[in-house]
C-alpha positions in Angstrom: 77.4 110.8 78.2 78.1 111.0 74.5 81.7 111.2 73.2 81.0 114.9 72.2 79.8 115.8 75.7 82.7 113.9 77.3 85.2 115.6 75.0 83.7 119.0 75.8 83.9 118.3 79.6 87.5 117.2 79.2 88.4 120.4 77.4 86.6 122.5 80.0 88.3 120.7 82.8 91.7 121.1 81.1 91.1 124.9 80.8 90.1 125.1 84.5 93.0 123.0 85.6 95.5 125.3 83.9 94.3 128.3 85.9 93.6 126.8 89.3 95.6 125.4 92.3 94.0 122.0 91.7 95.4 118.4 92.0 95.2 115.3 89.8 95.3 111.8 91.1 96.6 108.9 89.0 95.5 105.4 90.0 97.6 102.7 88.4 96.8 98.9 88.3 99.9 96.9 87.7 101.3 93.3 87.7 104.8 92.0 88.6 106.9 91.2 85.6 110.2 90.4 87.3 111.2 89.8 90.9 115.0 90.1 91.3 114.5 89.9 95.0 113.5 86.2 94.7 116.5 84.0 95.6 118.4 86.9 97.1 119.3 87.3 100.8 116.3 89.5 101.4 114.2 88.4 104.3 110.6 89.7 104.1 107.3 89.5 102.2 108.9 90.6 98.9 111.1 87.5 98.6 109.3 84.8 96.5 106.6 87.2 95.3 105.5 85.5 92.0 105.4 87.1 88.5 101.8 88.1 87.8 101.0 89.4 91.3 98.7 92.4 91.1 99.4 95.7 92.7 98.2 99.3 92.7 99.9 102.7 92.9 98.2 106.0 93.5 100.0 109.4 92.9 98.4 112.8 93.6 100.2 115.7 91.9 99.6 119.3 92.8 99.1 121.7 89.8 102.1 123.6 91.1 105.1 123.9 88.8 108.5 123.2 90.5 110.5 123.9 87.5 110.1 123.8 83.7 111.8 123.8 80.4 110.4 124.2 76.9 109.7 120.4 76.6 109.2 119.4 80.2 107.5 120.5 83.4 108.0 119.2 87.0 105.2 119.2 89.5 104.9 118.5 93.2 103.6 115.0 94.3 101.5 115.7 97.4 100.6 112.1 98.2 101.3 108.5 97.1 100.3 105.0 98.1 101.2 101.5 97.0 99.4 98.2 97.7 100.2 94.6 96.8 98.1 92.2 98.8 99.0 92.7 102.5 102.1 94.8 101.5 101.2 98.5 101.9 103.3 101.6 101.6 102.2 105.2 102.0 103.9 108.4 101.0 106.7 109.6 103.2 108.1 113.1 103.4 110.8 113.6 100.8 113.3 116.3 100.3 112.7 117.6 96.8 111.9 120.4 96.3 110.7 120.9 99.9 110.1 118.6 102.9 106.3 119.1 102.6 105.8 116.8 99.6 106.4 113.1 98.8 108.1 113.3 95.4 108.0 114.9 92.0 106.2 114.3 88.7 107.7 115.3 85.3 105.7 115.6 82.1 107.5 115.8 78.8 106.2 116.7 75.4 108.7 115.8 72.7 111.5 115.9 75.4 115.0 115.2 74.0 116.3 111.8 74.9 119.3 111.8 72.6 120.4 113.7 69.5 118.1 111.6 67.4 115.2 110.7 69.7 112.5 112.5 71.6 109.6 111.3 73.8 106.4 112.2 75.5 107.0 111.2 79.1 105.3 110.6 82.4 108.0 110.2 85.1 107.4 110.2 88.8 109.7 109.7 91.8 107.9 109.1 95.0 109.1 108.4 98.6 107.4 105.4 100.2 107.4 104.6 103.9 107.5 100.8 104.1 110.7 99.7 105.8 111.2 96.8 103.5 111.9 98.9 100.5 114.2 101.8 99.5 112.0 104.8 100.0 112.3 106.2 96.4 110.2 104.4 93.8 110.0 105.2 90.1 107.3 105.1 87.5 108.1 105.9 83.9 105.8 105.8 80.8 107.1 106.9 77.5 106.1 107.3 73.9 109.5 107.7 72.1 110.4 108.0 68.4 112.9 109.6 66.1 113.1 113.4 66.2 110.8 113.7 63.2 108.6 110.8 64.2 105.1 110.8 65.7 104.5 111.0 69.4 100.9 111.1 70.5 100.9 110.4 74.2 100.7 114.1 75.3 100.3 117.4 73.4 101.6 119.6 76.2 103.5 119.5 79.5 100.4 120.2 81.6 99.2 117.6 84.0 97.6 115.0 81.7 93.9 114.2 82.2 94.2 111.1 80.1 97.0 108.5 79.6 96.5 106.2 76.6 98.5 103.1 77.6 98.2 101.8 74.1 100.7 104.5 73.1 103.2 103.6 75.8 106.4 101.9 74.7 107.2 98.5 76.1 109.9 98.7 78.7 111.8 96.5 81.2 109.7 98.1 84.0 107.0 100.8 84.0 107.2 100.9 87.8 110.0 99.7 90.1 110.6 99.3 93.8 113.9 98.3 95.4 114.6 96.3 98.6 116.7 97.8 101.3 118.9 94.7 101.3 121.5 94.9 98.6 119.1 96.9 96.4 117.5 94.0 94.4 114.4 95.1 92.6 110.8 94.2 91.6 109.6 95.4 88.2 106.0 96.0 87.3 104.0 96.6 84.1 101.1 99.2 84.2 97.9 97.6 82.9 95.3 100.3 83.7 95.1 103.9 84.8 92.3 106.1 86.1 92.6 109.9 86.3 90.7 112.0 88.9 90.8 115.8 88.9 90.4 117.3 92.4 89.4 121.0 91.8 88.4 121.7 95.4 88.7 120.1 98.9 84.9 119.5 98.8 84.6 117.6 95.6 86.2 115.9 92.7 85.5 115.3 89.0 86.3 111.8 87.8 86.8 111.1 84.1 85.9 107.4 83.9 84.9 106.7 80.3 88.0 106.4 78.1 90.4 107.0 80.9 90.6 103.5 82.3 92.6 102.0 79.5 94.2 98.6 79.2 97.7 98.3 77.7 97.7 97.2 74.1 101.0 95.6 73.0 102.6 97.1 69.9 
């Protein structure tokens, strides 16, 4: 598929997504960057987990707007899963905005962070069902700059069909889970992401080329 054809397909899919009750799945590949649980009183498989351990997170968001503002839109998260070796967690029923979903996903396009800074944002809160961790986990990817600066991660608050990790700012943690014991945490860095559009229950459209992107340090 040429870049021109791929771009045309992406535009067409974006148009269809905006007018349909579809879903989008985000599959993240991650590595542990810090384990604050290590050396704590936590008893379980998370204690002693070394930096560099690989993990994966999957989030499926419905194209259903929960609430919106001019610079941000929140969507339902219909399903989530997390895997790290033998450690597995699925999505558990949450309470926002209803008991029939497992979390929320917010997309910001030049959302205001402070009087002088704005950001393009991908922020999701998901409820996970493994008893070793606090159920609510957080993933946050941001491209922030001064108010008059340049932010290129997103150009709208629609569910993104591509996430260029090369534009994402470095952070203490892109993804974070917490232990149920005294709330120590494990921080992760997102390394790759694949985006899958799910237009109907009978099929899906996967954007592979150009959407599986390794993080490039600034």
